[in-house]
Backbone as JSON, one array per atom type, in Angstrom:
{
  "sequence": "MSGISESKDGILIPIRLSPRASKDALLGWNNDRLKISITSPPVAGKANAHLLKFLSRLLKVPRSNIRIKSGEKSRDKTVLIEGISRQKVEELLR",
  "N": [[0.91, -1.04, -0.04], [0.79, 2.24, -0.49], [2.75, 4.79, 0.69], [2.59, 3.35, 3.8], [5.23, 2.95, 5.9], [7.98, 1.22, 7.8], [9.32, 1.26, 10.85], [12.4, 1.49, 13.43], [10.47, 1.61, 15.51], [7.93, 0.54, 14.67], [5.09, 1.12, 12.48], [4.78, 3.37, 10.49], [2.4, 5.62, 9.18], [1.12, 7.62, 7.0], [-1.43, 10.19, 6.8], [-4.19, 11.99, 5.86], [-6.22, 13.85, 7.0], [-9.91, 14.93, 7.65], [-11.26, 16.78, 9.26], [-14.61, 17.11, 11.21], [-16.42, 15.93, 9.22], [-19.4, 14.21, 8.12], [-19.49, 11.13, 8.62], [-17.61, 8.58, 10.22], [-14.78, 7.59, 8.06], [-12.86, 5.59, 6.25], [-10.97, 6.57, 3.41], [-9.44, 6.04, 1.64], [-6.37, 5.98, -0.47], [-4.51, 8.56, -1.23], [-2.1, 10.49, -3.13], [0.03, 9.67, -2.16], [-0.61, 9.57, 1.24], [-3.56, 8.35, 3.31], [-6.29, 9.08, 3.1], [-8.7, 9.83, 5.73], [-11.85, 10.67, 6.9], [-13.52, 11.78, 9.88], [-15.52, 12.66, 12.49], [-15.25, 14.81, 14.88], [-14.66, 17.77, 15.51], [-11.93, 20.27, 14.7], [-10.76, 21.15, 17.4], [-9.17, 21.58, 20.58], [-7.55, 19.63, 20.5], [-9.71, 17.59, 19.92], [-10.18, 16.65, 17.79], [-7.82, 14.89, 17.0], [-7.52, 13.12, 18.97], [-10.03, 11.34, 18.41], [-9.16, 10.66, 15.74], [-6.68, 8.56, 16.48], [-8.54, 6.85, 18.37], [-10.72, 6.4, 16.58], [-9.03, 4.63, 14.67], [-7.49, 2.94, 16.45], [-9.79, 1.35, 17.1], [-10.1, 0.08, 14.05], [-7.65, -0.91, 13.54], [-7.93, -2.93, 15.32], [-5.45, -2.49, 17.64], [-4.64, -1.73, 20.99], [-5.53, 1.55, 22.36], [-3.39, 2.86, 23.3], [-1.2, 2.16, 21.77], [-1.12, 3.99, 19.9], [0.08, 6.3, 18.44], [0.8, 10.44, 17.79], [2.87, 10.65, 15.24], [4.05, 13.2, 14.09], [2.53, 16.25, 12.79], [0.56, 17.34, 14.59], [-1.0, 19.44, 14.82], [-1.91, 19.78, 12.29], [-3.38, 18.97, 9.18], [-2.22, 17.03, 7.64], [-0.97, 14.27, 8.86], [1.41, 12.17, 10.24], [0.82, 8.65, 11.87], [2.16, 6.67, 14.12], [2.38, 3.25, 14.94], [1.96, 0.76, 17.38], [3.19, -2.96, 17.63], [1.74, -4.33, 15.8], [2.04, -5.54, 12.23], [3.19, -4.48, 9.36], [2.41, -5.96, 7.36], [-0.44, -6.93, 8.48], [-1.64, -4.12, 8.84], [-1.79, -3.34, 6.49], [-3.5, -5.3, 5.46], [-5.56, -5.13, 7.14], [-6.75, -2.2, 6.35], [-7.88, -2.31, 3.81]],
  "CA": [[-0.52, -0.28, 0.11], [1.34, 3.24, -0.79], [2.99, 5.34, 1.97], [2.98, 2.89, 4.61], [6.46, 2.51, 6.28], [8.29, 0.71, 8.5], [10.39, 2.1, 11.31], [12.22, 0.56, 14.33], [9.48, 2.22, 16.95], [6.5, 0.76, 14.56], [4.56, 0.74, 11.54], [4.27, 4.9, 9.96], [1.17, 5.64, 8.12], [0.87, 8.99, 6.8], [-2.81, 10.55, 6.74], [-4.47, 12.94, 5.7], [-7.81, 14.18, 8.06], [-10.62, 15.56, 7.33], [-12.53, 16.53, 10.77], [-15.97, 17.73, 11.17], [-17.0, 15.21, 8.65], [-20.62, 13.78, 8.41], [-19.29, 9.78, 9.46], [-15.8, 8.46, 10.05], [-14.75, 6.63, 7.55], [-11.64, 5.47, 5.29], [-11.65, 7.43, 1.98], [-8.69, 5.73, 0.21], [-5.22, 6.82, -0.78], [-4.67, 10.04, -2.5], [-0.67, 11.45, -2.78], [1.0, 8.59, -1.03], [-1.54, 9.24, 1.73], [-4.57, 7.63, 3.67], [-7.36, 10.05, 3.9], [-9.88, 9.79, 7.04], [-12.87, 11.71, 7.67], [-13.96, 11.77, 11.34], [-16.65, 13.74, 12.93], [-14.86, 15.28, 15.59], [-14.19, 19.14, 15.51], [-10.87, 20.29, 15.21], [-10.93, 22.18, 18.7], [-8.16, 20.99, 21.57], [-6.96, 18.1, 20.44], [-10.23, 16.41, 19.81], [-9.99, 15.4, 15.99], [-6.63, 14.04, 17.08], [-8.43, 11.72, 20.13], [-10.78, 10.54, 17.65], [-8.56, 9.98, 15.21], [-6.28, 7.78, 17.0], [-9.55, 5.99, 18.94], [-10.89, 5.4, 15.13], [-7.81, 3.66, 13.9], [-7.39, 1.93, 17.15], [-10.85, 0.2, 16.15], [-10.22, -0.51, 12.8], [-6.8, -1.67, 13.13], [-7.74, -3.71, 16.44], [-4.58, -2.32, 18.45], [-4.84, -0.69, 21.82], [-4.92, 3.0, 22.11], [-1.83, 3.15, 23.66], [0.0, 1.5, 20.51], [-0.99, 4.77, 18.71], [0.25, 8.06, 18.34], [0.55, 10.81, 16.3], [4.52, 11.18, 15.42], [4.31, 14.11, 13.39], [1.65, 16.91, 12.58], [-0.66, 17.62, 15.35], [-1.52, 20.68, 14.53], [-2.08, 20.14, 10.64], [-4.58, 18.03, 8.35], [-1.41, 16.19, 7.53], [-0.13, 13.68, 9.89], [2.13, 10.87, 10.54], [1.02, 8.39, 12.81], [3.25, 5.53, 14.55], [1.26, 2.05, 15.68], [3.16, -0.37, 17.44], [2.57, -3.91, 18.16], [1.49, -4.62, 14.61], [3.11, -6.31, 11.22], [3.1, -4.07, 8.36], [1.25, -6.44, 6.66], [-1.93, -6.91, 9.33], [-1.81, -2.95, 8.77], [-2.11, -3.08, 5.0], [-4.55, -5.56, 5.41], [-6.72, -4.11, 7.63], [-6.52, -1.32, 5.59], [-8.01, -2.57, 2.24]],
  "C": [[0.84, 1.53, -0.15], [1.21, 3.55, 0.44], [3.48, 4.39, 3.19], [4.58, 2.48, 5.21], [6.8, 2.13, 7.43], [9.48, 1.62, 9.77], [11.13, 0.86, 12.78], [11.32, 0.8, 15.89], [8.16, 1.26, 16.16], [6.1, 1.04, 13.21], [4.2, 2.56, 11.31], [2.89, 4.67, 9.01], [1.13, 7.16, 8.29], [-0.61, 9.39, 6.38], [-2.68, 12.0, 6.57], [-5.94, 13.12, 6.1], [-8.66, 14.76, 7.85], [-11.32, 15.39, 8.19], [-13.68, 17.32, 10.13], [-16.55, 16.99, 9.89], [-18.27, 14.61, 8.82], [-20.83, 12.17, 9.26], [-17.65, 9.88, 9.75], [-15.85, 7.37, 9.26], [-13.07, 6.86, 6.66], [-12.01, 6.12, 3.85], [-10.7, 6.83, 0.97], [-7.41, 6.26, 0.23], [-4.97, 8.25, -2.22], [-2.6, 10.34, -2.0], [-0.16, 10.61, -1.68], [0.19, 8.7, 0.5], [-2.98, 8.98, 2.77], [-5.43, 8.29, 4.25], [-8.19, 9.17, 4.54], [-10.59, 10.79, 6.93], [-13.52, 10.82, 9.11], [-15.43, 13.01, 11.63], [-16.41, 14.65, 13.61], [-14.61, 16.8, 14.97], [-12.71, 19.38, 15.43], [-9.91, 21.22, 16.14], [-10.22, 21.05, 19.52], [-8.01, 19.94, 21.6], [-8.35, 17.22, 20.06], [-10.54, 15.65, 18.38], [-8.59, 14.19, 16.12], [-6.95, 12.79, 18.1], [-8.94, 10.82, 19.29], [-10.83, 10.0, 16.78], [-8.02, 8.62, 15.89], [-7.61, 6.6, 17.71], [-10.08, 5.45, 17.67], [-9.84, 4.48, 14.04], [-7.37, 2.46, 15.42], [-8.39, 0.83, 16.73], [-10.63, -0.51, 15.12], [-8.83, -1.07, 12.69], [-6.35, -2.74, 14.41], [-6.53, -4.05, 17.58], [-4.8, -1.99, 19.8], [-4.44, 0.5, 21.71], [-3.24, 3.59, 22.65], [-0.77, 2.8, 22.75], [-0.15, 2.84, 20.17], [-0.73, 5.55, 18.97], [0.77, 8.58, 17.31], [2.25, 11.65, 16.56], [4.67, 12.83, 14.67], [2.9, 15.18, 12.86], [0.56, 17.27, 13.37], [-1.52, 18.3, 15.4], [-1.96, 20.88, 12.95], [-3.12, 18.88, 9.84], [-3.38, 16.91, 8.0], [-0.56, 15.25, 8.54], [0.28, 12.32, 9.5], [1.47, 9.95, 11.88], [1.41, 6.78, 12.69], [2.21, 4.67, 15.26], [2.77, 1.58, 16.22], [2.36, -1.62, 18.12], [1.37, -4.72, 17.3], [2.31, -4.9, 13.53], [2.44, -5.17, 10.42], [1.94, -4.62, 7.45], [-0.25, -7.01, 6.65], [-2.36, -5.42, 8.61], [-2.63, -2.64, 7.37], [-3.77, -4.3, 4.77], [-5.84, -5.36, 5.47], [-7.56, -2.55, 7.1], [-7.67, -0.8, 4.16], [-9.35, -2.61, 2.27]]
}
């Protein structure tokens, strides 16, 4: 899959986030970034928290295994996921 990479700390996924959407959804890949829409507004970290919760459910990993590596105040983010293989991430994101 486009954009997914591995580091010594875990799996890195570049994300383009669309907050204040009508529903939470994976929108596919665009320019090597996974597009995700979420319903939370980008206020006081709510969108980031919602994104991490959404990814936790989607990838079936504990919320504590997911963190934003870069882009906390941007729509373009890189998320680090620990405790899961790249193959499993790619499988679950299809």
